[in-house]
N, C-alpha and C positions, 0 to 999 in steps of 0.2 A: 568742430568742437567750439570754436569761438562763437559761431552763429547760434548754436544750441544754448550756450551759457547766456548770451546777450538776450535772447528771447525769453529764457527762463526767468531772468530778473523781473521782467514785466509781468509774466504770467503769475509768478509767485506773489508779486506785489498786489495784483488784481484779486487773487483768491483770498489773501490775508485781509485786504481792505474790505472785500465783500463780506467776509465773516464778521468783521468788526461793525460794519454798517447794519447787517441784518440781525445779528444775534447779540451784539453788545450795545446797541443803541448809540452808535457813534457815526452818524451820517456826515459829520464834518471831515471825516477821513478823506473824502473825495476832493474837498477843497485843499487839504494838506498835500495830497498827491499832485494836484494841478500846480500848486505853488512851487513844489519841489522841482517839477519838470521845467518850468520857466526859469527858476532861479539857477538851476544847474546848467541849463543851456547858456545863460548869461555868464555864469562862472567859467564855463569852458572857453568862451570867447575871450574873457578877461585874462585867463591863464595864457592863452595863445598870444594875446596882445603883449602881456608882460614878458613872455618868452621871446618875442620878436627882437627886443633890444639886446638880450643876451646872445641870441643867435647871430645877429648882425655883428656884435662885438667880437665874439670868439671865432666865428667863421672867417671874419676879416683877418684876425690874427693868425688863424690856422693857414689861410692862404699864403701869408708871408712865410710861415714855417715851411710850407710845401715848396714854394718857389726858391727859397734859400737852401733847400736840401736838408733842413734840420730833421724833417720826418724820416728821410731815408737813413740818416745816422741812427735815429732811434730804432728804426725797423731792423737794422743789422743786428742789434743786440738781442732781438727776440725771434729772429728767423728760425733758429733750430727748434724752439718751442712751437711756433706756429706751424712749422712743417709737419709736426706730429699731430697737433690738435685741429688744424685747418688745412688738410692736405690739398684741398681744391683751390686754395688761394695762392696765386703765383708769388714767388719770393720778392719780385720787384713791384708788387702792387702797392699803390699809395695808401690802400686801406690799412696796411700793416702799421704805418706810423700813426695814423688817426686812431686806431684801436688802442695802441699802447698809451697814447696821450690821454685817451678817454679813461682807461683803466687807472692810470696814475692819478688823474684828477678825482676819480671816485674814491680811491684809497685815501687820498688826502682830505676828503670831505669837501672838495671844491665843486659843489653841485652846479653852480652857474657856468663853470667851464666844462664839466663832464658831459652834460646833455648836448650842447652844440657839437662837441667833438665826436660824440657817439652818433649823432645824426649824420654827420659828414662821413663817418666810417660806414654807416649803413648804406648810404648812397653809393659809395665806392664799391661795396660788396654787391650791391644790386646790379652794377655794370657787369659783374662777372656771373650773375645769376641767369641761367638759360631759361628758366620758367619764371617770368616776371610777377605772376600772381601768387606764387608759392615760395615760402621762405627756404633758402638754401641751407645746407648743413652749417656753413660758417655763420650765417645770419642767426640761426637758432641758437648756436653756442654763444655768440656775442650777446644776444638779447638776454639769455639766461644769466650770464655773468653779470650783466648790468642790473638785472632785477634782484640779484642777491649780492651786490657788490660789497666787498669789505670796506668798511669806513674806519680809517685809522684814528681820526680825530672827530668825534661826534659833537662838534661845537654847539650846534643849535640846542640839542637836548641838555647839555651842561648849562647853557645860558638860561634856559627855562627853569631849571632847578635852582639856579642861583637867584633868579628874579623872585621866585616864590619862597625864598628864605631857607633852603636846605642847609643843614649843618655842614655837610660835605658834598657839594654839588658834583664833584668828580668821582664819587663812590661807584657810579655805574660804569665808569670808563672801561675797566678790565672785563666785566661780564659782557658788555656790549661788543667789545673787540672779539672775545671768544665766540659769542653767539653768531655774529655776522661772519666770522671765519668758517664756522660750521655750516652755515647756510650756503656760502659760496662753494665750499668743498662738495657738499651734497649735490648742488646744482650742476657743477662741473662733471662729477662722476656719473650722474644720471644721464646727461647728454652723451657722455663718452660711451655709456652702456647702450643707449639707443642707436647711436651712430657707429657702434663697433670700432671705436677708436682704440689704438694700442697705446695706452697712456702709462702703463706700468713698465717704463724703460728708464734708463739712466738719465736721458735728456730731460724728460718731463718731470721725473721725480727730483732731479737736481734743481730745476727752476722752482718747483713747489717748495722744496726745502729752503732755498734761498729766500723766497718770498715770505714764508712763514717765520723764518729767522729774523728778517727785518721787522715784521709785525711784532714778534716777541721782544726784540731788543727795544723797539719804540715803547712797547707797553711797560717794560721794566724801567725805562728812563722816566716816563711820566709817573709811574707808581712810586719812584724814589723821591719825587718832589714833595714838599710839604703840601697838605691838602688844599690850603688856601692859595697856593701858587699854580695848581694844575690848570684851573680854568683860564687864568691869565696867560699861562705859557702856551696852552693849546690854541687859544684864539690868536695870539700873536704869531705863532708858528704857521697857522693856516693862512692868515692874511699876508704874512711875509712871502710865503711860497706862491700865493696867487699873484702878487705883484712881481715877484722874481720871474715867473713864467712869462709875463707880458714883456718884461725887459729883455729876456733871452730871445724871444721871438723878434722883437724890433732890432736888436743888435745883430742877430743873424742875418736879417734882411739888409742892414747897412753894410755888413762885411761883404755880402755878395753884390753890393752896389745896385740894389733894387730901388725902384721908385716905391718906397714903402707905403706912402699915402695912397697912391693909385691902386696898388696891390690890395691894400686893406679894403678899399671901396668895392673892388671886384668881388672879394669874398663876402663882404657884408650884404651885397645884393643877393647872393645865394641864400644867405640866412633868412632874408625877407621872404623869398619864394617858398622855403621849407615851412616857415611859420604859417603861411596861408594854406598850404596843403594839409597840415595836420588838424585844422579846425574841425572838419566834419567828423573825423575819427574821435576827437576828444568829446565833441557834443554827444555822439552816439554812446560812448562808454560812460561818461559822467551822468547823463540823464538816466540811464538804466540803473546805475548804482544808487542814484538819489531816490528813485521811486521805491527801490528795495528797502532802503533805510526808512523812508517816510511812511511806508505802509505798516511798519511795526514788525516786519519779518525778522529784522536784525535782533530786536529785543526778544522775540520768541526763541530765536536760535541760542541766545545767551542763556536764557532760562533753561533750555533743554540741556545745554552743556553742564550747568550747575547741578541739575538733578542727576545727570548721568554720573558725574564724578562723585557726588555724595553717595549714590547707590553703590559705587565701587568701594566705598569706604576710604577714599583718598582725602588728604588734607585739601580743603577748598579755599584756603586763604588767597590763592592766586586768582580765583574766579572773578573778583572785582576788576581785574586788569584785562579780562578777556575781550571786552568791547574794543580795546585797542588792537588786540591780536586779530580779531575777526575783520576789523576794518582795514588793517594795514595793507593787505594785498589789493583792496578795492579802492581806497581813497586816502591819499596822503594827508589832506587837510582834515578829513574825518577822523583818522587815527590820531593826529596831533590834538584835535579837539577833545577826543576821548581821554588821551593822556593827561591833558591839562585839567579836565573835569575830575579825573581820578585823584590827581594831586590836590585839588582844592577840596574835594569831598572827604577824603580820608587823611589828608595831611601830606605834605611833600616828602616827609621822612618816614611815611608809613610803608609797610610791605607791599600793599597793592600799587602804590605810586612807584616804588622801586621796580617792581615787575613790569609795570606799564612803560617805564622809561627804557628798560633793557629791551623789551619787545619792540618798541618804536625804533630802536637803533639796529635791530637784528637783521632786517631785510629792507628792500625797496618796495615801492608801490607797483606791484606786478602789472595790474591791468592798465595803469597809467603809462608805464614804460612800454608795454606792448602796443597800446594805441598810438603813442607818439612815434616810436621807432619804426613800426611796420606801416603806420599810416603815412609817414614821410615818403615812403617808397611805394605806396599803394599795394602792399601785400595783404591779401585777404585770407590766404590759407597758411596758417602758422605752424603746421606740423606738430612736432612734439614740444615746441617751445613753451606753450602754456602749461602743460602737465609737468614738465621738468621744473619750470619756474615755481609752480605751486608746491611741488615737492620740496624745493629749496626753502620756500617760505615756511612750510610746516616744520622742517628740520630746525630752522632758525628760531621759530617761536617756541618749540619744545625745549631747545637748548637754552633759550632765554629764561624760561620758567625754571628749569632745573638749576641753572647757574645762579638765579636769584636766591634760591634756597641756600646755596652754598656761600654766597658773598654777603648776604644781608645780615 
């Protein structure tokens, strides 16, 4: 499936570009495509280079957490859940602790910590995988959860809205939280259906109820704050938790009388190795997405959506935000650029800008997550991961649009 989609990006880009060159008198499109290829390849390397520092930092800290036994303590709290949703993963696997820390970092919006922890978990799951080129059931579920991860505090989006002068930057907080929760739930249930997991039992439902209760209480707390205080409170909360995690890791190492510095260096070296391994996968994916956009195929797709919804007689006020929705699964930087363009074109307090912000926070960048996570362990056959992740994306985007009509 991934092979077909990757080649399709190039073929569609070629056909669209050929049409523009032959019938619309735009021969410069070939120059545009070539420029996009080289620029995106360079960007892929730059992303990997920037990620290297974060990988070294967090995998160094994670190594301290592992050696001190902190990850085992965390794993004990989720073993009943993981026994039901990942039955192939042994209860004493170190992947348990890495996965729970990755998910916690995602929920808190700590992206710089979530990705390194997730890559470590994927490597640990790969050690249990009998077919090294094909994603295991546990890896599929873990990847889908990451690509649709609930973000409790969407700090970046709130800050962009504040910088552009929104009257209430945090107005999108609740709809984003609800939309991303919907995305995660659909992603989880779709994988459960494909893998025939028995998730409708007291253990799984109890954990889900507890999780969404925490999400709901957090939402209520931030909603109770004055509008002008929400952005400051969410940013302060996120940064405090980030630094607190670092301190907890270091203190746990000291309590166990580890050589904390040497342990950190050992883990950091693993981070560098992972960063090098993912470069080819990022180059392949980002170049394909770049030529698809540069060819104009993306613009044609948006126009087609607009005409389709108008034909159905639906309200089309949200259509101006669709570039963000279409790009979100493909390119994080592209979706962010579309969100900012919508804000500046229509006004940061306009309905299209509101929808675009909620869409941006509703899901992760599926193809990027897939390239990074599976590329790190050299998996080429991703099974149902891509389809389930795209279904979660679709659910999150539809929920984002619907919730925007409710909350705007």
